[in-house]
N, C-alpha and C positions, 0 to 999 in steps of 0.2 A: 180640497181642490177647487180652485176658483173658476177655471175654464171647464165647461162641460166636456170638452175633448180630451182633457187630461186623463180621465179614467180610461177612455178608449185607447189612448197612446200607451198607457201602462199595461192594459190588457193585451195589447198587440205584442208585447215582449214575451208572452208565454211561449215556452219551449225554444227560445232563441239561444243559440250557442255561438260564442265568439272565441276564436283562437287568439291567444295573447302572444306567446313566444315559446319556442322550443317545446311544443307539445302541450303547454299549459292552456287551459281554456276555462271560460266562465259560462254558466248556464242560468237563465232566468226562468222562473216558473211563477206565473201570476194568473189566478183564477178568481172569478166573482162567485161569492157564496152568499147565503142568507146571513144578514147581519146578526151578531150575537153579542153577549156580554164580553167575550174575549176578543172578538173581531168586529167592533162596532161599525166599521166602514164597509164591511162585507167583502173584504179582499183577503185572500190567502196568498202569501208571496214567499219566494225563496230565491236568493242569489247565492250561488256557490262557485268556488274555484276548484278545479281538478287538475291532477298531473297527467302526464302522457299515458299512464296506466288506468286512468279513470277513477283513481282514488280521490275522494273529496278531501281537500286540504283545509278549507275554511268555508263557512257559510253563514248567512244571515237570513232569518225568517221570523215569522210571527206564529210559530207553532205553539207557543205557550206564553203566558204572561211572565214578565220579569219578576224576580223575587226581590221586592223592595225592602224586605226585612234586613237583608245583609247591609252592613255598613262599608265593608271592604271588598275588593275584588277577590273572587275565589275561582279556582280552576278545577276541572275534573280530569284526572289522568286517563288517557285512552291508551291501552296497550295493544 
């Protein structure tokens, strides 16, 4: 981040929810943590999209490192 205010702007998104359309909404979670091997910038984040029942449909976060050993896309079935 080049501008010192960029981090503050990102942290200000924490717990913000935006209604998109027809009951669908997105939620941001952004918190500052102690930097570690897995999160060297000291930020834990999550962006998720939910339906009108609150079910998470898709999400992006840095909860774990990407598995770079795989060469192709793989998916895990959720029932």
